[in-house]
Structure formats: C-alpha cells, structure tokens
Phi, psi and omega in degrees: 000318180296321180296320178294323178294317178297317179294319181289330183278324189241330183259310184232064179293139180263101181254089182289340175297315177287326182293314188253359178067036180247155183284161177292317178228162179180176181269003177246172179283348180272078173212165188298323184294317181295316181298313180294328176295320175296320177299316177295325176297320178295320177297317179298321179296313180299316180296331182282334183263343177283154175303147185302317186285356181276318184230307186296315184294310177299323181291316181292330177296320177289319180296330182299325178294318178299316184293317180296318179296316180296318180295320179296318179298321177296316181296315180294316181297318179293322178296315178297315182295323180289318184289330181267359181073020181277341183240114179264085183288333182289324180286327184266336181222075181292160181298324178240116184287120179280342185225105183252132177306135185296335182258015178291141181290156178294149184295333175248123005261016188304314186297326188265356174247003176288122178269091179242255176275344177089007183299325181255316184287337181077018184298312181293327176298320181291314187280341184261352183296321181293325179275321182298321182295338179272355186243349178278149182290324178210170182295333179295332179289338183298325180295317180289319179296315181294317182290320177297319179295323178298313178297320179293320177295319179293319176296319178300317180298314181295318183293319181295318178297315179296322181292319180292319179292321179296315181296314179292322182292338183277354178140152181261132178238153174238143179277131179236142182093167182231163175066218184277355184260016183283161176213164177255123181249143178294141177270120185259131179290133176291341181272317185258340185074008180251165178292139180290130185226171169054222184297329179293328175296318179294316183293320182296320185275323190239343187242354182287136179241155175213156180258128179241155183259130176282162178303330181275006179096345178283165181240157175213157180261129179240162181088198185075170182298318182289337182277352179277150176286168178299320180300321180293322181292318178294324179297334177305316180293314181299317181297320176300318179291322179296315180295323177297319178298319177298321187285334177257017180286177182267156180273141181232153173053042185222129179241148181298141182287168180233147176270357181296157179292339174208163181209167181280109183278302173222157184284153172087190184297325182300320179296318181294318179296320180301312184293319179300315183290324179294323178291330176292322176299314180297326180296331177300326180272000183073024181265122179248338178274086180256125176238133188251126173276127191272095175244139175287162177280056175223155179292137169246140191269159183281073175258161178301328178295317179296314182296320181295320178295319178294318178296322178295322176304313181295321177298318183287313186274327179050063181284155177279317181226141178252125177248127181238164183254139171262104192273049175269085184246138183208178182106160185293334180253022187292153171289171185307122183279132180247014182296135179202183187264009185245029182299314183298316182296317178296317180295319178297324177296318176298315182296317181294322179296317179298316180295318179294324178296327179278343180227082180299156179297157179298132180086357179289145179268359180288134176281123184298150177218125182253132174269120186285329184211145178236124178256150178236076177280154179222152181238113179261117182249086181263163179299334186245000183199154170225119181242135174258128178211161176231152175273121182251027182307123173058022182295322182296324180284329184272349187299314181294317177299322179297318181294318179297316182294315179297325179295320179294334177267010174087018181259166175252186179292349177271035185295343179296337179270000177283186181293123177235128184265139177252123177256109178262125182154199187271084185223016177292132181206130176224356183299134177081005177239160173284102189278126181218097177275132177230121178293135183299316183291339180268331184219065180288343185291341180293342179248035187298334182276352176258129180290116176248125180302146178300322180297322179293320178295320178295321179292324180293333182265008177286161175299158182298325184296330176298319180295319178298317180294322181295317178299321183279356181077019184262355184265130178277106185285348181288000000 
C-alpha cells in the first residue's frame, strides 16, 4: 500500500482534470471530485463483498501502525508541552465556557450524533461489528476486543480534544504563499499588537460574524459556527493539530546569547567591520557598555523555543533599552548580508518576547521586566558612503512613558548610559508603525532628552568622506 501511495503521489499521479479537460469543482456532476467519489463508492462496494481477509484485514493491519504512531506522538507531544508550559489548556479550553457562540448547536443531541472518533456516537462500533466478528477467534474474545476498543476510542477523543485546544490556544496563524513555498505566519491583533491567542483565536477564526448587504438591499449574517461549511469545521481540528506540531517543534538557526562585552558575529573581515560600525553607532549616544547578543546572520523562525529564549535573555540581562539592527546591507564591500524573507516573522518573535517578559505567566516566579523603548539603528556600508541613522518611530510619544518607567526602575534621565543591549541579527521591523527615519547628523534634536557628547554630534555632522577616511584610518584626528 505504501508503495502504491508513493507511485501515485510522485511517479504516476492520476490527474483526471488534465486528462479529460474537466474542472476540479463545478456546479455540474461532471467534475473531478464527483468522479473520484464514484470511484471510491465502487471501491467500497468491492471491499464489502470480498472476504475480510482478502482486502480489509491486510489494509487495516497497515493502517493500525499509522494510527498507533500518530496516537503515541500526540501523547508525547502533549506531555512535553504540558511539562514545559508550552500549552495553556486552561486558558483556551476552560471547564466551563464563559463565552459561547450564539449560533452554536445545542450539546444535546449534537455531541452524540457527531461522527468523529465514535467514542460517544458509537459510529465505529456500528460499522466495525460486521468485520470484527469475522476476525475474532471466538465469541468470548468479542467482549475484550469491544471493551478495549471503547477505552481506546475514549482516550483518542480526549487526546484529540486536548491537541486541538492546545494548538488553537497557542496562537492563530495564517497561511501565506502558494504551492510548495507557503508558510504559516502569526496573526497579530490590531488592538494589542500581540499574536491572537487562546479563546480569542478560536472566536476570530470560527465564531466571528458580520453583516453583509444583498443585491436587493436586504442584509444577512455570515460567518459564525453555523455559517461555516463542513470542510471548515473539520479543518478546525486539523489546524489545531498543525499549530500544536509547530509549537513543539525544534528551534533552528538560533545560538545562545553571550554576556561577554563582544562576541564573534560572523567569521572574517565582514564580522569585524560589522561590530566596529555598530559600536560607532552606539558611540553617538554616548553608550560604552555594549553587549552583543550572538545571533547568526540567518533567519530564525517565530517558534515558541525562539520566543522563550529571547524572553529569558530579557529576564537575565534586564536591559533598559533594546537596540536592534535592520540588516538590509548591500554593495560590493557590504558587510555580511542578512536579508531574507523572514523579517516579519523574526520581528514578531522579538515583539512577542518583549511582551511576555513584561507580563509573566500566572504563577511564574520570574520578576517582570518591561523595555521602555526599542531603537532600530542600521549601518549601511556602501562603496561610496557610510551613514549612521536611527529609527525614531513614535519616540516623542514614548518618551514620557519611558521616563516614567525608568524612574520606577530606579534610573535617572541619563538612562542612555545605562546598560543597553545590542541585538545583531535579523530583527529589523517597521511594519505597523509610523516609520520615521532620522539621520542623526541631520536631526539630532529628536534625541534631545538623551545626553549625546558634543564630540559625537560634531562627528555625526561631518561630511560622508570623513567617515570613510576615519574607517580607513586616513583621517588625522589631531
């Protein structure tokens, strides 16, 4: 069976839409879905009239291995997620639901007529009695087989429900891209700026309703649980399992941070230039205590492991201000380019980690720490110019809040000289904010509340060629 599946999927796929020029779906019976449904009906008829040991028993024996492996993986995944705190089942699936969709069907008889795993409806008991009776050695075995199957069905039902709740509760994702190049991106709330989670994730995807106007002027309500198709309702279960798999996945392209004053960012001359230039940017602010978080110039994905590691960094280092790099670097003499297609995903991981660090989970012993401001400086190293600039998005609005926060943490207005952590890597992010890049040499007044040494301001207002000469060691500083 596995060989036939592999041949059909990769070597000799049967595409009747292309063969006969018929649509995949349509309003007539002449489409690929209807034809394949009829083929399956013919197969079901043949399977039902053949002796059990000819087709059904060998096929089910192979399928049983798949089911046992899948069930085992679900149990292991839930155990790991529960022990590590990655799955908050209480937040996404409370014992008593406080918010029920208004168009949800009544639990009686809906729960008992749903053909899912059959733990309650007894569907599998009904359809398997004819085949099971032909495979037991004696009638005495039927009691043990039936009772064991009932327990297994009940266990499967509980595990599937937990997996779905864990998956949906861990966050809402949207599929982006088509074909083999698609990816799942976190859905960010426009109100909170955080990833949609828990019951809000379920309501957003499956329970939200809206009123639309018909061509004749009348209105109707669309969406909601009742407004979804059967495929969408089934996909809710599939989506929960997919999300759960993502949440217990492994972390990639991520290295542990270092507390050293400097670290090896990338090998060779490019890494040295990058570190030198970043320290020059910090010097403009009068910041000398520069600590570099060691991330490779590769995308790291927004997985729970990544977010948790970033949150732990914030807990351990407890920075006052976080400075990140926008790594759009180019040119023949460019520093190591980190441009990739995962800027948003990386930025969301940074943003989520900052939010979680400021609001620890209930019962956590971690002392919360809020970062008042995040800067996005960038260093463009082109063959003909070097520009130092900072992102000053919303700085004027955040300045007062930053001062209040720093005061509450025991700092003074000279917080710019406090510990500032430099995160080098793929963390440039401007989506969803009012983006305002201001060159330091052109608009130093926007940072008037931060003490900037006069020498740094004079250097920032020098011609570009002076910067080039200084980097090359050709400028006489005397």
